[in-house]
N, C-alpha and C positions, 0 to 999 in steps of 0.2 A: 700731163704735165712736161715741162720743158726736159730736151736732150740731157745727159748729163747725170741723170738722177737714176740709181739702178734698184731693182726690185729685190725683195727679201731671198728669194732662190739665188740670185746670182751673189749676192753678198755672203749667206750661208757658205756656199760652196766654194767661194775666196778665201774665207777666214777658215774655213776647215771647222764649223760646227753646225748644229742643226738647225733646220728652220723653226721647229718648236722652241728650242731655247732662244733664238731669236726673237720670237713672236711673244716669249714669256718676258722678255727684255723690256721689249716694245711696250707691251700691257702694264706692266710696273713701273712705266714710265721714265725708266734707267737710260733709255736712248731717245735723243731729240730726233722726230721723224717728220715726214711730210704726210699728211692723210689727205686724202678727197673720198668719203666715204670710206669703206671697207679697202680703198687700193692706198698702200704704203710704199712709200718711196724713201731711199735711201740718199742723202746728198753727201759731200765731205767732211759736215759737224757730223753729222751721224755715224759716220766711219769711223773718227776718231774717238769718239765717245765709246763705241764698241770695243776698239782695239785697247782703249785705257781700262774698259771693265776685264779685259781679258790678260792684261799685265798682273805678274805675281807681286804681291808686296814685297819691298825691298828686306833684307834681312841685317841690312845695316844697322848701327846706334843709333844714326843720326834719323832714320826713319821709325824708331821705337817710340811708343806711347809713352807719356811721362805717367809717373806713379800718381794715385791719388793723392790728393791732399787729406790729412786728419781734419778738416774744417768740420765743426758742429753745426753748421748751416743744413738746412735742409734745402733740397732741389724743391720747385714749385710745387712739382706732383706730390712729394712727399709731404708738403705743408700743408697741401689741401686735403690729403689722406687723414693728416692728424687731425686738423680742425674739424673735419666731418666726424672724425671718430669721438671725439671731445663735446660735438654739440648736438649730437644725436643719439637716441635712446634705442638702443637694441629693439629689435623684434620681439613681439612677447612669443612665449614658446608655443608649440602647437598645443592644443587641446589632447588628451589621449581620448579614444573611443573607449567607451563603456564596453568592457567583456561580456560577451551574451551569458545571461544567469544561466545557471545549472538547474535542472530541476528533477525530482525523482519521478513525475509525473509523466505518463506516455507522451509521446512529440503529439502536439498537436489537441490535446485532452486538457488543456490550462484553464480555459474558461467554460468549461463544459459544467450545467449543473443538472444532478439528478433529479427527475419528475416521478412523483409517485402515479403510478398507473390509476387511471379513473375506474370506479367500479362500472360494470358492465348491467345493464338492467337484465333480471331474471327472464 
């Protein structure tokens, strides 16, 4: 790659962040980087994106998020959930397994039939 691009280790040392944190930011695609196979290089755009992610949000009222409106309209995700819930039947309940029968007979003798002794010849 061309000169002027810097490595992950150089950027991590310069910005005083760990290389692991920087790799996670790259993996989560929060930073636009240049790749060639497993080699990662950072240009000026990537460095600005890293610096922007390191900035803490302003506590001024201008940066505050507006309050949620009390709209009764559903978001697309909630509308889909509501439609699916209305149109599909719930899964049938699992059948309970029958419990083992209790018997007063000795275990293993439930199907035994008593035989008469055959007469012995004299």
